[in-house]
C-alpha angles and dihedrals in degrees: 000000000000122000134213114283121196117217133189117236127211117257108264095215095068093047090045090057091048092049092049091050090048093050093043094047092046092050091048093051091046091055093042101045102020087220115151089213088077088068087076090065091051091045091049090052092051092049092049090050089065089070096069120107140157126226114202125206112290091010130109137199120221114207126207130173115205091331096317119117111237103175146279127275112213100164115106123239146055113321145167130215138160106319090221091062115110107227125207122184118221121183118229094191123118112258136195122227116191106190124214120257108267129192113234138155121253124220091282094048096254114145112241137174116233139167135175140210114222126192111197144154139188114261102165111044094187092058092043092051102040112015094064133028097234117005094196092054088044090058092052095048096044092047089055091049092048092051092051092050092047093052090054092053098060137036118242088239137344099256093116100017099055093169093059110105095182121056133167091249101044106024099059097145094052092041093050091049090052090048092052093050092048092050093046090055093048098044099041090085088065094047091252120151116207109218097178139346124191138169106251101182132020128171142131116271115264095252093063101023095098093047092048091048090055089047092052091049091049091049091050091049092049091048091049093048091049090053092047092051092049090052093045092052090052092049093049091049091051091048094052091045092050093049091050096048096045092043091224093148136354114235126193121209094270093051090046090053091050092048092048090050093050094046093048090051091050096045099041100040117107090209134060112275119229112221119234119207112219110206094181134051132274091254100049 
């Protein structure tokens, strides 16, 4: 496979002066002598003028001659080369690509909506010009394919896959690194360098979004309740231990059970508890 080859172009200002002299001298002789042979001088000047081109900063010009690659001009300025060269401009500037939101299935088969932001630039002009038909379209299609593959590698979250440490929602650094590597492998054939790739949008698809939201809320409530119960058990244990050490009151097993029940209700309730004054005893 061929590689990019940089070439130096001739300064366009010197050739421009020569072309102007050629056209002016040919026109002068044509008027002076009326000889049609002077048209060759004018024609030569016009043909040479086709070789002028300008390369702007962070742009390049790929040269081909009758289908044969001759090199790439990356220097900036006004130049001249063989007028029969076909010239194709390729930008070397960094570009942003914000993909559309696509519906894909994650590792668990849940439909999700996802999009990415890709920062890329052309590094190899030969590959960009000749290895693919349209390198900009190639970037869009391969980015979409990479996103679909990435979504199938990880679950959206670890509700069902409890052993999964990396998810699309929580493991963004690892997921973005995987996305960058995947895109580099796919776009290298077109001479594209991936500067950065990041997930820009991530959400459940609309048909399951409400159900998943309720599931997340339920999971959060269960986790909070579990934490509350763990704390309440510790507080009850400390209270019983303090009462026993300080000998404030002697409690038999039945009274301990009643006290534990009351304390757990007070500590675990999500509403204010109304006190009840007991004027009798526990046994009557």
